[in-house]
N, C-alpha and C positions, 0 to 999 in steps of 0.2 A: 475582565474575564470574558465577556461576550466578544470583545475585539479579538482576543486570542483564538476563540472558537472560529470566528469568521476567517481569520488569517489561516488557520489550519485547514479549514474546509476549502478555501480558495487554492491553497497549495496542492491539496489532493486532486482537485478538479483540473489544475494545470498539468500535473503529472499524468493523470488519466487521459486527458486530451492529447498530450504529446504522444502517448503510446498509440492511440487511434490514428493520429495524423501522420506520424513518421514511420510507423511499422505495422500497418494493418495485416500484412501477410504473416508476420511473426506472431501477431496476436492470435490469428487463426490456428497456428501451430501450437501455441501455448494452450489454447482452449481445448484442442484435440488431446493434448497430453493430459490435461486435467480430467477430461472425460474418461481417460483410461485408468486413472488412479482409483484405489479403493477409498471408501468414505473415511476410514480412520486415518489414511495418509493425508487426505485433504484437511481433516481436522488438525492434524499435527502441523501442517504447513500454516494453517490459520493461526494456531497458537504461537508458532515461531514468529509470525509477522506481528502479532500483538505484542509479544515480548520485545521485539526489535523496536517497535513504535514507542513503547513505554520507555525504553532506554534512551531513545533519541529525544523524546520530550523531556526526560529528566536531565539529560546533558544540556539541552537548550535552556532549561530553567537555571541550571548551575552556572551557565555562561551569562545569565542575566537577560535573556531574550524575553 
């Protein structure tokens, strides 16, 4: 269980690091776009990301990862 947690955390850090390393100007544009959104829109995006993450974790578990 703890190994899976560290694996997931490591993968998140890799993806986050890639965004900062490969596309810093795009990241600035995305942050500017997020600042222009209303709070309820940002919450909806967050909920959609959580749902997508749960589905991906469930799929990985079904595949035996």
